[in-house]
N, C-alpha and C positions, 0 to 999 in steps of 0.2 A: 619829420613828424608833420610838417605843414602839408606836404604832399599827400600823406595819408588822410589828413583831415579833409583836404579838398576833394578827395576821391571817396569820401564816405557817402552813403546813400542819401542821407538827409541833405548834405551840402550840395550834392549833384542835383537834387530835386529843387532846392531853393535857388541855386545859381543858374538853373536852366533858363534859356531865352523864353520870352513871353509866348511865342507860338508853341514851343515844345511843352511848356507848362499847361497851356490851354488843351493840347492834345491829351496830356496826362489826366487832366480834370474830366474831360469827356469820357475817357476810358474808365476812369474811376466810377463815374456815374453809371456807365453801362454795366460795369461789374456789380455794383451795388443792386441795381434793378434786377440783373440776372439772378443773383443769389436770392433776392426777395421772391421772385417768381418761381425759382426752383423749390424753395421751401414750401411756398403756398400750394404749388401744383402737386408736390409730393404728398402733402397732407390731404389735398382734395381727392387724389386718386386712391389713396389708402382708405379714405372714408367711403368712397364710391364702391370699392371692392367689398368692404365690410357690409355695407347696406345691401349690396346685390346678393351676397351670400345669405344674409338673414331673410331677405325677401324670397329667395329661391327655396329656402327651407320651409317657410310658411306656405308658399304656393304648392309645393309638391307634397305637403303634409296631407293633402286630400280633403281639406276643409271646404266650406261653402264659398264659392268665388264671390258671391254678392256680399257676404259678410266681410271678406277680405277687401273688397272694393270700398266698402263704407269705412273700414278702419283706415285705409290709406287716404281717403278723401278728408278725413278729420285731422290727419297729421301728415300732410304731403311732404313737408321738408324733412321729416325724420326717416321716411322710408326709402328715399333715394331715387336715382334715375330710373332703374328698371321697374320699380313699383309705379312710378308715374306713367311709364309707357303702358304697363298693364292697365292702369286706371283709365287711361285715354281710350284704349281698345274696348274695355269692358263697358264703359259708359256709352260708347257708340253702339255696341251690340245690344244693350238694353233698350236704347232708343229705337233701334231698327226693329226689334221684336214688338215693341209697343205700337209702332206704325204698321205692323203686320207685313213687313217686307219678307220676301221669301227667296230661296235659291241663292245665286251668287250675290245678289244685291244685299243680302243679309250680312255678308262678310266684307263687302267693299268698304263700308263705313269704318268698321274696326281696323281694317288693314290701313286705310289712309290715315286714320287718327294715330295709330301706333307709329307709322312711318314719320309723320310730322313731329310727334313727340320725340321719337328717336333722334331726328335731326337736330331738334332744339337742345336735347341733352348732350349730344356729341359736340355741338358748337360751344356749349358752355364748358365742357371738359377741355376743349382745345384752345381756350382763351390763353393768350400770352405765349403760345408756342411759336407763333410767327416772330415775336420779339427775340426769343432764344435763338431761332434760326438766323435771324438777321445779325444778332450780336456775335454769333459764332463765325459768320462769314465776313463781316465788315471790320470787326475789331483789329485783326492783324494788319489790315490795310491802313486803318487810322494810325496804329502804332508805327507802321512803316513810313507814313507821311511825316510823323514827328521825327523819326530817325533820319530821313533824308534832309529835312530842314536843319536838324541839329548838326549833322556832318557838314552841310553846306555852310552853316554859320561858323563852324569851327575853322574851316579852311579859309573862309573870307577873313577871319581874324588873323590867320597866319600870314596873310599877304603883306601885312604891314611890318612884319618882323624881319630883322636882318638874318637871323639863323633860327630855323624851326627845329625843335627837339621833341622827343617823345613826351617829355614832361609838359610841354606847352600844348600839345595836341590831345593828350589823354583825357583831360576833363571834358572837353567838347565831345569827343567820340563816346565817352562813357555815358554822358547824359543823353546822347542820341540813342544809344542802344537800350537804355532803360525804357524808352517809349515803346520799342518793339517788345521788350519783356512784359510790360504792362498790358500791351495788346494781346499777347498770347495768354496771359493770366486771365484776361476777361473772356477770351474766345474759347479756351479749352473746356472749362466747366459748362459753358452754354451749349457747346456741341455735344458733349457727353450726355447732358441732361435732356437735350432735345431728342437724341436717338433713343434714350431709355424711355422717355415719356411716350414717344411715337409708337414704340413697340408695345407698351402697356395699353395704349389707347386702341391699337389694332386688336389686341386680345379682348378688350372690353367690347369693342364694336362687334366682333364675331359672337361673343356671348349674348349680346342684346339681339343680334339677328337670329340666332338659333332659338332664343326664347320666343320671339315674335312668330316664327314659323311653327313652333310647337304649340303655342297658345291658339293660333288660328286652326290648327288641326283639332284641338280640343273643342273649339267653338263649332267646327264643322261637324264633329260627331254629335254635338248637342242639337244641331239643326236637323240632322238626319234621324 
């Protein structure tokens, strides 16, 4: 019964050497941050997709673009990323017409404004993705470091024994392997979430790019 107690998860964590416990705490912190970023990013992307859909419905409804621009300007945060891209381009287009620009110069301002706004929005959406990528790639190695140290510590402890048995080496090996398990536990969700979010961001990016091109075509027809 004593051996079973010594090999319980709680006992192994509490009886682990200080370096192994430090590794476990680091991995636990990485895992907590990863899950926090996963939930916040999931909510942010879902909100962005809903706002994009609503804006596209309003835009393609055929209403006055100036009225739509004013509506967005009064409540920018509520309309979402694509609406802010549209507002940036429409604002520059109105300024260019007031300054009596003509030809390609009339669309250069809106194009640059929308591209700059597009980049800002994508940078915001990509926040914390680098952390998830780093967590997914580094966590297994941090866990492996704890495992190597734990195994080394276990065998050093055996050097002073007259007779080494499985019962004497098992606790040290088990606590060392827990570090690897925790490393994988921290890495796998981060990798899965990173790949999922990257794919969704690629689709959002293509959607924004297509809108910019279509909106510029609409402005081109108004100029002609």
